[in-house]
C-alpha positions as CSV (number, residue, x, y, z in Angstrom):
1,X,4.1,-27.8,26.9
2,X,0.5,-28.3,25.9
3,X,-0.4,-28.2,22.2
4,X,-2.7,-25.3,22.7
5,X,0.0,-23.2,24.3
6,X,2.4,-23.9,21.4
7,X,-0.3,-22.8,18.9
8,X,-1.0,-19.6,21.0
9,X,2.7,-18.7,21.1
10,X,3.2,-19.4,17.3
11,X,0.1,-17.4,16.5
12,X,1.3,-14.5,18.7
13,X,4.7,-14.5,17.1
14,X,3.2,-14.4,13.6
15,X,1.0,-11.5,14.7
16,X,4.0,-9.6,16.0
17,X,6.0,-10.2,12.8
18,X,3.1,-9.1,10.6
19,X,2.5,-6.0,12.6
20,X,6.2,-5.0,12.5
21,X,6.3,-5.7,8.8
22,X,3.3,-3.4,8.4
23,X,4.9,-0.6,10.3
24,X,8.1,-0.9,8.2
25,X,6.0,-0.7,5.0
26,X,4.1,2.3,6.2
27,X,7.4,4.1,7.1
28,X,8.9,3.3,3.7
29,X,5.8,4.7,2.0
30,X,5.8,7.7,4.2
31,X,9.4,8.5,3.3
32,X,8.5,9.0,-0.3
33,X,7.4,12.5,0.4
34,X,4.2,14.5,0.0
35,X,1.4,13.1,-2.0
36,X,0.9,15.4,-5.0
37,X,-2.2,15.0,-7.2
38,X,-1.8,14.5,-10.9
39,X,-1.7,17.7,-12.9
40,X,-5.1,18.8,-14.2
41,X,-3.7,20.1,-17.4
42,X,-3.3,16.6,-18.8
43,X,-7.0,15.8,-18.7
44,X,-8.0,17.6,-21.9
45,X,-5.0,16.2,-23.7
46,X,-5.9,12.6,-22.6
47,X,-9.5,13.1,-23.7
48,X,-8.3,14.2,-27.2
49,X,-6.0,11.2,-27.5
50,X,-8.8,8.9,-26.5
51,X,-11.2,10.5,-29.0
52,X,-8.6,10.0,-31.8
53,X,-8.0,6.4,-30.8
54,X,-11.7,5.5,-30.6
55,X,-12.6,6.9,-34.0
């Protein structure tokens, strides 16, 4: 086999492995459930804590 063919095959194999790994990671992240935003009620409390720590 020619060197350029071996490089092409190895590069293609790496691309396939990376794409499959990406799909697995996306599926694992998707199984965690619905993305719920942080509760808004904590924002004033955090502002008060920061003000106490700064002063």
